[in-house]
N, C-alpha and C positions, 0 to 999 in steps of 0.2 A: 461440766466443771464450771465453778463460779469462783471468781477472785475478788477479794475485798482489800481495801487499803485504809490504813490509819497511820498517823504520824504523831510524834511527840518531840518536844524540844525542851531541854533543861539547861539553865544557866546558874552558875554559882555553886556554893557548897550545899551539902545535904540539908542542913537546918535553916540556913538563911536564903537559899536559892529559891528559884521559882521555875515552873514549867507550864507548858501549854500543850494540850492534846487536841487533835482535830481529826475529823472524819466526816463523811457526808452528813450534813444536818447538825453537826456539833463542833464547836470551837470554844474550848474553855480552859481556864487555869486550874492548876493543881500545885500543891506545895507540901512541905513537911507537916504543917499543922493539919491540913485536910486529910492527910494519909494516916498520921499517927496520933492526932490529938482531938479530932472532931471539929476541924475548921469548916467554913461554909462552902469551899470549892469542892470539886469532885476529886476522885483518886482512882488509880488503876483497878483496885479491887471492886469499887462500886461499878465500874464499867464492865468488869467480868461478870458481876452479878446481873447487870442489865442484859448482857449478852446471853447469859444462861437462862434467865427468866423468859426472855423472848424466844430463844431457840426451843426451850422445853414446851412453851405454850403452842408454838407452831407445830411441833412434832406431835403433841397430843391431839391437836386439831386434825392432823393428817390421819392419825390412827382412828379417830372418831369418824372421820369421813369414810374410811374404808369399811366401816360398819353400816354405811348408808344412813348416817345420822348427821345432824348439823348442830354444832355448839352455838348457843346464843351468846355465851360469854365464857372465856377462860382467862382468869387473872392469876398470875403467879408472881410471888415476891421471893427474891433470893436474898438470903442473909449470908454474907461472906465474912468469915473469921480469918483475920490475919494474925497468925501466932508466931511463935519462935520455935525453931528446931535447931539446925546448924546455921541459923540466920532466919530472917523473916520469910514466911511462906504462907500460902493459903492452906490452912489446915482443915477447914470444913466449909461446906455450903449447905444450907437448909432451904429447900424449895417448899414454899407454902402455896398450894394451888387450890382455888375454888373455881368450879365450873358449873354452868347450867346447860344441861344437855337433855332435852325432852326425849323420852323413849329409851334412855340408857339406864340399865340397872346398876345398883351400887357395886355389885360384884364385878361386872364387866368394866365399870369405870375404874375400879381399883387395879384391875389387870392392865388396862390400857395406860393408866397413870404410871404404874411401875415400869412398863415397857418403854414409855417415853423417857423416863428418868435414865434408864440404862442405854438407850439408843440415840438420843439426840446428839448431834455432833459436838456440842460444847461439853456435855457429860463425858463423852468418849475422850475428848481432849484432856479432861481433868482426871481421867482414870489413873490410878497408881499414885497414891500419896495424898489425895484429897478425899476426905470422907464426905459423901453426898447423901443427905437424907431427904425424905419426902413426907409431907403431910398433905394428903389430897382429900378434898371434900366436895362431894356432889351436892349441889343446891337443888332444891325442888321448886 
């Protein structure tokens, strides 16, 4: 078992307030503008996207390794959409992955990419209410 920690602090009202999130290697501000209007600071959804992209890439690497192959590069971008339902919620995440894996066929790559999308811990965390889609491309 592995345990991770992160913390956040918020002061003030929703629109005029400010916050700070921190965890190993990151200590940065967030606010209403960065979350809802495209401000320069980070926001919780961006961090969810980073976590999902990182988790997915590592899980795909593990599946490729089980095939006795080594990925030269796996790059995943997660696009997180914050929408409205009965209030704000993450409605969808699109994973765009490009990987360079010598010796891996396109068919097997697509199989492994889909399995990683379904089984990585962050995908599992988001199951039920968040639409997760995948675009996976094997580079030659």
